[in-house]
C-alpha positions as a printed Julia matrix, in Angstrom:
109×3 Matrix{Float64}:
 -135.48   -6.14  26.51
 -134.18   -3.05  24.76
 -131.82   -5.04  22.56
 -134.42   -7.66  21.68
 -136.99   -4.97  20.89
 -134.5    -3.25  18.59
 -134.31   -6.45  16.55
 -137.91   -7.63  17.0
 -140.07   -4.53  17.6
 -143.27   -6.58  17.78
 -141.85   -9.09  20.27
 -144.08  -10.42  22.99
 -142.18  -11.23  26.17
 -143.32  -14.23  28.17
 -142.98  -13.52  31.85
 -143.28  -16.55  34.08
 -143.67  -15.23  37.61
 -142.95  -17.36  40.65
 -143.25  -16.5   44.31
 -139.83  -15.6   45.79
 -139.73  -18.07  48.71
 -140.29  -21.21  46.59
 -137.8   -19.88  44.04
 -135.14  -19.41  46.71
 -135.89  -22.8   48.24
 -135.65  -24.46  44.85
 -132.33  -22.83  43.98
 -130.83  -23.85  47.32
 -131.6   -27.51  46.5
 -130.07  -27.75  43.02
 -126.45  -28.84  42.63
 -125.35  -26.09  40.22
 -126.33  -23.34  42.65
 -123.62  -24.5   45.08
 -120.95  -23.29  42.67
 -122.78  -20.36  41.14
 -124.81  -18.21  43.48
 -125.15  -19.9   46.83
 -122.14  -18.19  48.41
 -121.41  -15.34  45.99
 -123.13  -13.19  43.4
 -123.63  -15.1   40.18
 -125.67  -12.6   38.2
 -123.66   -9.44  37.86
 -124.6    -5.87  37.16
 -127.25   -4.29  39.35
 -125.46   -4.44  42.73
 -124.27   -1.44  44.67
 -120.89   -1.47  46.4
 -122.75   -1.68  49.7
 -124.61   -4.81  48.57
 -121.38   -6.42  47.38
 -119.8    -5.77  50.78
 -122.89   -7.19  52.49
 -122.55  -10.4   50.46
 -118.89  -10.69  51.47
 -119.87  -10.39  55.15
 -122.72  -12.91  54.78
 -121.03  -15.61  52.69
 -122.26  -18.26  55.12
 -125.93  -17.4   54.64
 -126.89  -18.79  51.23
 -130.61  -18.1   51.67
 -129.99  -14.36  52.14
 -127.51  -14.21  49.25
 -129.94  -16.05  46.99
 -132.81  -13.8   48.09
 -130.77  -10.69  47.25
 -130.08  -12.02  43.77
 -133.73  -12.9   43.14
 -134.76   -9.44  44.38
 -132.29   -7.79  41.99
 -133.46   -9.85  39.02
 -137.05   -8.83  39.79
 -135.94   -5.2   40.15
 -134.12   -5.25  36.78
 -137.08   -6.93  35.14
 -139.51   -4.33  36.46
 -137.14   -1.5   35.49
 -137.03   -2.73  31.89
 -140.77   -3.29  31.74
 -141.34    0.31  32.85
 -138.65    1.64  30.51
 -139.66   -0.21  27.33
 -143.35   -0.96  27.96
 -143.15   -4.21  25.96
 -146.01   -6.5   25.07
 -146.15   -9.09  27.85
 -147.79  -12.42  28.41
 -147.59  -12.98  32.14
 -148.07  -16.48  33.51
 -147.9   -17.63  37.11
 -145.4   -20.46  37.53
 -147.75  -22.34  39.85
 -150.49  -22.28  37.19
 -148.06  -23.33  34.46
 -146.96  -26.37  36.46
 -150.57  -27.45  36.98
 -151.59  -27.07  33.33
 -148.45  -26.98  31.17
 -150.11  -28.01  27.9
 -152.79  -25.33  28.25
 -150.19  -22.63  28.91
 -147.84  -23.8   26.16
 -150.77  -23.58  23.75
 -151.5   -20.05  25.01
 -147.85  -19.1   24.49
 -147.85  -20.51  20.97
 -151.1   -18.72  20.12
């Protein structure tokens, strides 16, 4: 967010929020997740050494590894929101799926 705001100071970030359990379930079902984050950390950066060791010990539990990654993404997102206080348009994923045209119009407005 910091980098984007340095280029576009009036940027409005679109935050599509989804409940964690359906997100985890969905990731566990898609083919690309098998090679990316199902058994190891795919997104890098915000993990402590302790968390990295935990992942190594729990390689055979893809739901827990995926949950950790989703939790860290949410943590990083919240950290940046608090740090930069950007303009946000927050949309619930479940609402977006029900009325995509309405929400796309809201985004474009």
